[in-house]
C-alpha positions as CSV (number, residue, x, y, z in Angstrom):
1,M,0.0,0.0,0.0
2,T,2.7,2.5,1.0
3,T,4.7,2.5,-2.2
4,D,1.6,2.8,-4.3
5,I,1.1,6.3,-3.0
6,L,4.6,7.6,-3.6
7,P,3.9,8.8,-7.2
8,A,0.9,10.8,-6.0
9,V,3.0,12.4,-3.2
10,K,5.8,13.3,-5.7
11,A,3.2,14.8,-8.1
12,A,1.6,16.8,-5.3
13,L,5.0,18.3,-4.4
14,Q,5.9,19.0,-8.0
15,N,2.6,20.7,-8.7
16,A,2.4,22.8,-5.5
17,L,6.0,23.9,-5.3
18,S,7.1,23.7,-8.9
19,A,9.8,21.3,-7.7
20,T,12.5,20.3,-10.2
21,I,13.8,17.4,-8.1
22,V,11.7,15.3,-5.7
23,D,13.5,12.2,-4.3
24,L,11.4,10.1,-1.9
25,V,12.9,7.1,0.0
26,D,10.4,4.8,1.7
27,F,11.7,3.4,5.0
28,S,8.4,2.1,6.2
29,D,8.3,-0.9,8.5
30,N,4.5,-1.0,8.5
31,P,2.4,-1.2,5.3
32,D,-0.3,1.0,6.7
33,A,2.0,3.8,7.9
34,L,4.3,5.4,5.3
35,K,7.6,6.8,6.5
36,I,9.6,8.7,3.9
37,E,12.8,10.7,3.6
38,L,12.6,13.7,1.3
39,Y,15.1,15.6,-0.8
40,I,13.4,18.4,-2.7
41,V,14.6,21.2,-4.9
42,S,12.4,24.2,-5.6
43,D,12.9,27.9,-6.2
44,A,9.8,28.4,-4.0
45,F,12.2,28.0,-1.1
46,E,14.2,31.1,-2.2
47,G,14.7,33.5,0.8
48,K,13.0,31.2,3.2
49,N,14.6,29.6,6.3
50,T,14.5,25.8,7.0
51,L,11.3,25.9,9.0
52,A,9.4,28.0,6.4
53,R,10.5,25.6,3.7
54,Q,9.3,22.6,5.7
55,R,6.0,24.3,6.3
56,L,5.6,24.8,2.5
57,V,6.2,21.0,2.1
58,Y,3.7,20.1,4.8
59,A,1.1,22.5,3.2
60,A,1.6,20.9,-0.2
61,L,1.1,17.4,1.3
62,G,-2.1,18.3,3.1
63,S,-4.3,15.3,3.3
64,F,-1.3,12.9,2.7
65,M,-0.1,13.6,6.3
66,D,-1.2,11.8,9.4
67,P,-4.0,10.7,9.7
68,G,-3.4,10.2,5.9
69,P,-1.0,7.6,4.6
70,I,2.2,9.5,5.6
71,H,3.0,8.7,9.2
72,A,6.5,10.2,9.3
73,L,8.4,12.6,7.1
74,T,12.1,13.2,7.4
75,F,13.7,16.1,5.5
76,K,17.0,15.2,4.0
77,K,17.2,18.6,2.3
78,C,14.8,21.4,1.0
79,A,17.0,23.3,-1.4
80,T,16.7,25.9,-4.1
81,L,18.1,25.1,-7.5
82,A,21.2,27.3,-6.8
83,E,21.8,25.5,-3.5
84,H,21.4,22.1,-5.1
85,S,23.9,23.0,-7.8
86,R,26.4,24.1,-5.2
87,L,25.9,20.9,-3.2
88,Q,26.5,18.9,-6.4
89,K,29.6,20.9,-7.2
90,D,31.0,20.3,-3.7
91,L,30.5,16.5,-4.1
92,K,32.8,16.4,-7.2
């Protein structure tokens, strides 16, 4: 059940935040409670601090959040495209 919803979660984030990259990792241990780790890149995050970025993500996910199918959401990174590019450059 949990992995069936991941494409809809990804689409919701892409649509609401014009996200260019949405990486979701499912680390659920219960088929009825989705636990995901999120790496997202969106220029909607420009000028916003970490908490404001996470609030945008939660707002975009709306009904997917508990008591919806997502039980836990871990943020790996909420980055702008420029921040993502710098991170990629630093990894090389």
